[in-house]
PAFI-249135 format. One line per 2 residues: number of its first residue (from 1); their letters; for each residue x, y, z of C-alpha. Coordinates in steps of 0.5 Angstrom, whole numbers, plus 500, padded with zeros to 3 digits. Last residue first. Layout:
N
NUM	A	X:Y:Z; ...
This chain:
504
504	GA	891:248:215; 896:252:209
502	LP	892:257:205; 888:257:199
500	EV	891:261:193; 891:268:194
498	EP	898:269:193; 898:268:186
496	RR	895:275:185; 894:278:177
494	AT	889:274:176; 885:274:182
492	AP	885:282:181; 881:281:175
490	GH	875:279:178; 873:276:186
488	IR	878:275:191; 879:268:195
486	FR	879:266:201; 881:260:206
484	DR	879:255:211; 875:252:206
482	GA	878:246:201; 878:249:194
480	AK	871:249:192; 869:253:199
478	AD	874:258:197; 871:258:190
476	YV	864:259:193; 866:264:198
474	AI	869:269:191; 862:267:188
472	DA	858:270:194; 864:277:194
470	EV	862:277:186; 854:277:187
468	ML	855:282:194; 858:287:190
466	EE	853:286:184; 848:288:189
464	AT	851:294:191; 852:297:183
462	QT	859:295:181; 863:301:179
460	RP	867:302:172; 872:306:172
458	HS	874:303:176; 873:297:180
456	IV	870:297:188; 873:290:191
454	AV	870:283:192; 872:279:197
452	GA	870:271:199; 872:268:206
450	ST	871:261:208; 872:260:215
448	TV	874:255:221; 872:253:227
446	RL	875:249:233; 870:248:239
444	HG	872:249:245; 870:246:253
442	GK	866:248:258; 859:247:256
440	FP	861:251:249; 868:255:249
438	AR	870:257:241; 877:256:240
436	HD	880:261:235; 886:260:231
434	RV	883:259:225; 878:265:226
432	TE	884:269:227; 888:266:220
430	VL	881:267:216; 882:275:219
428	KE	888:276:217; 887:274:211
426	AV	881:278:209; 884:284:212
424	QR	891:284:208; 886:282:201
422	AQ	882:288:202; 888:292:204
420	EA	891:289:198; 885:290:194
418	DA	884:298:195; 880:300:202
416	HP	876:306:201; 871:303:206
414	LL	871:296:208; 864:293:208
412	VA	864:286:212; 859:280:211
410	LE	857:274:216; 853:268:214
408	DG	853:262:218; 844:263:218
406	GL	843:270:217; 846:277:213
404	RA	851:278:219; 854:285:220
402	LV	861:288:220; 861:295:218
400	DT	869:298:218; 869:305:221
398	ER	871:303:228; 876:298:225
396	LQ	876:290:226; 879:286:230
394	DR	876:286:235; 868:286:232
392	LL	871:279:229; 872:275:235
390	DA	866:278:238; 862:274:231
388	VS	866:269:232; 863:267:239
386	RI	857:269:237; 856:264:231
384	VA	860:259:235; 855:259:241
382	DG	848:259:235; 851:253:233
380	AH	852:249:240; 845:252:242
378	HG	843:249:235; 845:242:237
376	LS	851:238:238; 851:232:232
374	DN	846:237:227; 848:244:229
372	IY	855:243:229; 854:239:222
370	KL	851:245:219; 856:250:222
368	ND	861:246:217; 865:252:215
366	ID	863:258:218; 861:263:212
364	LL	866:270:211; 863:275:206
362	LV	868:281:205; 866:287:202
360	AG	871:292:198; 872:300:198
358	GG	875:305:194; 873:313:192
356	RY	871:315:185; 868:321:187
354	RS	861:320:185; 861:313:184
352	AQ	865:311:191; 860:315:195
350	AV	854:312:191; 858:304:193
348	RD	859:307:200; 851:309:201
346	VL	849:303:197; 853:299:202
344	EE	851:302:207; 844:301:206
342	QF	846:293:204; 848:292:212
340	RR	842:295:214; 838:290:212
338	RN	843:284:213; 843:285:220
336	LL	848:290:223; 851:286:229
334	GT	848:284:235; 849:277:236
332	LP	843:273:236; 838:279:235
330	DH	842:281:229; 840:289:229
328	DA	838:294:225; 830:294:227
326	LY	832:291:233; 836:298:235
324	RL	830:302:231; 826:298:237
322	RE	830:300:242; 830:308:240
320	QI	823:307:239; 822:304:246
318	RE	827:309:250; 824:314:246
316	RE	817:313:248; 820:312:256
314	TV	823:319:256; 817:322:253
312	DR	816:326:259; 812:332:256
310	FS	813:340:257; 808:345:254
308	WV	810:353:252; 805:358:252
306	RG	807:365:249; 805:372:250
304	HI	801:377:249; 801:377:241
302	EG	794:382:239; 788:379:235
300	DV	784:383:239; 782:378:243
298	GR	788:376:246; 793:372:242
296	QP	798:367:246; 804:365:241
294	RS	805:357:241; 810:353:244
292	YR	812:346:244; 818:342:248
290	EV	819:334:248; 822:332:254
288	AR	828:327:254; 831:324:261
286	GD	838:321:262; 841:325:267
284	KF	843:331:263; 837:333:260
282	YL	835:331:252; 831:336:250
280	MD	826:335:244; 823:340:239
278	HS	816:344:237; 817:351:236
276	EE	811:356:234; 813:362:231
274	EP	809:370:232; 813:372:237
272	RR	820:372:233; 826:376:237
270	NL	823:372:244; 822:366:240
268	EG	830:367:237; 832:368:244
266	VR	829:361:246; 833:358:241
264	QV	838:360:243; 838:358:250
262	FS	836:351:248; 842:351:244
260	EP	847:353:249; 845:348:254
258	EA	846:342:250; 845:336:255
256	LQ	841:340:259; 840:341:267
254	DS	845:348:266; 839:351:262
252	VF	834:351:267; 838:354:272
250	VL	841:359:268; 835:360:265
248	RR	831:362:271; 837:367:274
246	EQ	837:370:267; 829:371:269
244	DD	831:376:275; 824:376:279
242	CE	825:372:284; 819:367:286
240	LV	820:361:282; 827:361:283
238	EQ	826:361:291; 821:356:291
236	PI	827:351:288; 826:348:280
234	RW	826:342:279; 825:342:271
232	ME	819:337:271; 816:338:278
230	KF	816:345:277; 812:344:270
228	RQ	808:338:274; 805:344:279
226	NF	802:348:273; 805:355:270
224	SV	803:362:270; 805:369:269
222	MR	813:368:268; 816:373:265
220	GS	818:373:258; 818:380:255
218	RD	810:378:251; 808:374:257
216	VV	809:367:259; 806:361:261
214	LI	809:355:262; 805:348:262
212	GD	809:341:264; 805:335:261
210	AT	801:330:265; 794:334:265
208	SE	790:335:272; 794:341:274
206	LT	793:344:267; 784:342:268
204	AR	783:344:274; 788:350:273
202	QL	782:351:267; 776:349:271
200	SL	778:354:276; 779:359:271
198	SE	773:359:268; 770:358:274
196	EL	773:365:277; 770:368:270
194	ER	764:365:271; 764:369:278
192	ES	767:375:276; 761:375:270
190	RE	755:374:276; 759:379:280
188	KE	759:384:275; 751:382:273
186	AL	750:383:280; 753:390:281
184	RR	751:392:274; 744:390:276
182	DL	745:393:284; 747:400:280
180	LE	741:400:276; 736:398:282
178	KI	741:405:286; 739:409:280
176	YG	732:408:280; 731:408:288
174	FL	735:415:288; 730:417:283
172	LA	724:415:285; 726:418:292
170	TV	729:424:290; 722:425:286
168	VV	717:423:292; 723:428:296
166	SG	722:434:291; 714:433:291
164	MT	713:433:298; 718:440:299
162	IL	714:443:294; 707:440:295
160	WR	707:442:302; 710:448:301
158	AV	704:450:297; 699:447:301
156	GE	702:452:307; 703:458:303
154	GS	697:461:307; 701:465:311
152	NR	705:459:314; 704:460:321
150	GL	706:453:324; 701:447:327
148	VL	698:447:320; 705:447:316
146	VA	709:442:322; 703:437:321
144	AY	704:437:314; 711:436:315
142	CL	710:430:320; 705:427:315
140	GV	709:427:309; 714:425:312
138	VA	711:419:315; 709:418:308
136	VQ	716:418:306; 718:413:310
134	FF	712:408:309; 714:409:302
132	AQ	721:406:303; 718:400:307
130	RR	714:399:301; 720:400:296
128	TF	725:396:300; 730:399:305
126	FY	737:401:305; 737:405:298
124	AA	730:409:298; 730:410:305
122	YL	737:413:306; 735:418:301
120	AV	728:420:303; 731:421:309
118	WI	737:426:307; 730:429:303
116	YF	727:430:309; 733:435:311
114	VE	731:440:306; 725:442:311
112	TD	731:446:314; 728:451:309
110	TP	723:454:314; 717:453:317
108	GS	714:460:322; 715:463:328
106	SA	723:460:327; 727:454:327
104	FY	722:451:333; 717:446:327
102	TG	723:445:322; 727:442:329
100	AS	721:439:331; 720:436:323
98	IV	727:435:323; 727:431:329
96	VT	720:427:328; 723:425:321
94	GL	730:423:325; 725:419:330
92	VL	722:415:323; 729:414:321
90	LL	730:410:329; 723:407:327
88	QF	726:404:321; 733:402:324
86	AL	729:398:329; 725:395:325
84	LS	731:393:321; 734:389:328
82	LR	738:393:333; 743:389:336
80	RW	749:390:332; 748:398:332
78	SI	748:397:339; 754:403:341
76	AI	754:408:335; 747:407:334
74	LL	746:409:341; 750:414:342
72	CA	748:418:335; 741:417:338
70	AA	742:420:343; 746:425:339
68	AL	740:426:336; 735:427:342
66	DC	740:433:344; 739:437:339
64	IV	732:436:340; 732:439:347
62	LE	737:444:345; 732:446:339
60	AL	726:446:344; 731:451:349
58	KE	732:456:344; 725:456:342
56	RG	723:458:350; 728:463:349
54	SL	725:465:343; 728:465:337
52	GD	730:471:332; 737:471:333
50	SL	738:465:330; 746:466:328
48	PL	747:462:335; 743:456:333
46	AA	745:455:327; 753:452:329
44	LA	748:447:333; 743:445:328
42	LI	749:444:323; 752:439:328
40	TG	746:435:330; 744:435:323
38	AA	750:432:321; 750:427:328
36	FL	744:425:325; 746:423:318
34	LL	752:421:320; 750:415:324
32	LA	745:413:320; 750:412:314
30	AA	754:408:319; 748:404:321
28	MG	746:402:315; 754:401:312
26	AR	755:396:318; 748:392:317
24	PD	750:388:312; 755:385:317
22	EG	762:384:315; 763:392:312
20	DS	770:392:317; 768:400:318
18	LS	763:400:322; 766:395:326
16	RR	772:399:327; 768:405:329
14	AA	764:401:334; 770:398:337
12	DL	772:406:337; 766:408:341
10	RQ	765:402:346; 772:404:347
8	RI	769:412:347; 764:409:352
6	SK	768:406:358; 773:411:359
4	AF	767:415:359; 764:411:365
2	AM	772:410:369; 772:418:368
C-alpha cells in the first residue's frame, strides 16, 4: 500500500510538472506519455475482439502492452532526469512496440501500422530534421522486418511503400507546418518584444517628464497616467482604482478655486471629442497649472480617447505677476506709474466722450522737495514721497486712481467727478498734507503740496494729453501764488473765486 501511495504521489507531481510548461522537456514527456498510453489502451481494448489470435500471440500482445505501460510509468516519474537522447530512444522503443504489435496482431500484418504516423508526427515536431529522419528510418527498418517475417502473400513491398510513403509525407508536411508556425511565433514574439520595448520607452518618457499625463478613452474612463499626474492632483490610490468616475471628478474639482468651470469644460470636451483645449487651472492652495488636451486618434483616424497634460506653472505665474506689477507700478511708493496712469486716463476720456460722463485730473507737486534732498539727502526725500503717497492713498476712494508720475509729482484720476467734486477733493488733499508730518530718523518733517485740477468739459471733450497739460498749468499757477494751495484750470476758475490760495 505504501509503495502504491508513493507511486501515486509521484505521478501527481509529474502531472503538475507536465502542466506547468516551465521545463522544455515537459511538452516532450507529455506527448510521448500520451502516445504510449493511447497505444496501450487501444491494444488492450482490441485484444478481446481478436478471435484469430492464438494463446501465444495474445500473450505476446500482453507483454507488449506491459512494456508500453512501463514506458508510461518511466516517463511520468523520471522525465526531469531524461536527456534528449533518452527521449529519442524511447521513441525508438515505441516504434519497436508498434512493430511487435503489428506482427503479433495476426498471422500477417494488419492496419496497426497506421500507428507509425504517430512516430512521424512526434519526431517532426520535437526533433531536428536529422533526428526526425533517423526516427523515420528506424520505422522503415522495423516495418520491413515485420513484413519479411510475416506472411504477406507477396504484398510486402507494396504495403511498405504505401505505409512509408504516408509516414514520410506526414513527417515532411508536419515539419513544414511546424516551421511555419515557429516562424510566425518568432515574428509574433519579436513584434511583442518590440511593442513592449516601445511601451517601456514611452512609459519611461512619461515618467521622466515634469508634466502630469492622463489618457482617457472615448467615454472618459482613465486608461493610463504617470506618477507626476498622481502627485500633482494628490489622488489617493483607492480613488484611482475605483470605477466611479464621478467620485474622481468630484475629488479633483474640489481642489480648484473654480470647480464649476472645470467640470463644465470637461463636459464640453466630452461632447466635442475632436476639439483641443488649452487653459489655466488655479488651485485653492495657490498653485497654477496649465492644462492642455488633444484627441487621441488611432491609425484608422478615428478618435479613441483624449490625452491630457498638466504643467505646474506656479513659479512662472508668480514671476510674470511680479513683472506685470513692476511694469505698472512705481518701485518707491507702490503706486501706479506714469504709463499705467496714462492708460487709465485715456480709457476714462474715451468713456466720457462716448457717454458724456464726467471726470477730473489732479496733479500734486510736493513743495520744496529739492531743498529737502539737497539739505537732508535723497533718503529724506524718498521718505517724504512715500509718506505723502500713503497719506493720499488713505484719503481716496477705491475707484479713484492714484499714481506717481516721477520725482515729486503725483496724480489722481477722479472718474465721474464734476468741477465741484474735484474742488472738494483737491481742497481736502492739500489740507491733509499740510497737517501731516512725515517721519524721518526719529523726527518729523513738515511738508506741503501744490495741486492743479483739470475737469473734463462738454460739449468738447479734451484728450488725455490736453487734460494733463491743463492740470500742469494749474499746478504752475498754484506754485506761483505761493504754494500750499490748489488751482482749477479752465472756465471753472473764472466762475469760482473760492479757489483762491488757502491760508497757511
